[in-house]
Structures are given as structure tokens and as C-alpha cells.
C-alpha positions, 0 to 999 in steps of 0.5 A: 500500500505504501507504494500507492501513497503517491500524489501522481496516483490518480486514485490517491484519495481512495488509497488515503481513505482506505488507509484511514479506515483500516487504521481506525478499525484497528485502533477503535476495535482494540481500544476498548479492550486495551484501556483497562490493562494499560491503566492497571499496568501503569499503576504497578511499581514493577514497570520501568520509567521508560515503560511507564512513559510508553504506557502513558503515550499508549493511553493517550493514543487510546483516548484520542482514538475514542474521540474519532 
């Protein structure tokens, strides 16, 4: 699909919409089931500072995906 993301492609708008739809379906489909485990893991003392930062970014992305 990445080779189709070319402004010279006469169907670039269709490709962009398809990419958007696939990503939204993937994110929204898994967002609900990931929110609780991510939040729970962020509360654990066993995760490193880096993992906690990454989990915070994941939690933010899940919240933003829910707004779509």
C-alpha cells in the first residue's frame, strides 16, 4: 500500500481513505479492550520509567482514538 501513497496516483484519495479506515478499525476495535490493562499496568511499581512513559503515550493514543 505504501507504494500507492503517491500524489501522481490518480486514485490517491481512495488509497488515503482506505488507509484511514483500516487504521481506525484497528485502533477503535482494540481500544476498548486495551484501556483497562494499560491503566492497571501503569499503576504497578514493577514497570520501568521508560515503560511507564510508553504506557502513558499508549493511553493517550487510546483516548484520542475514542474521540474519532
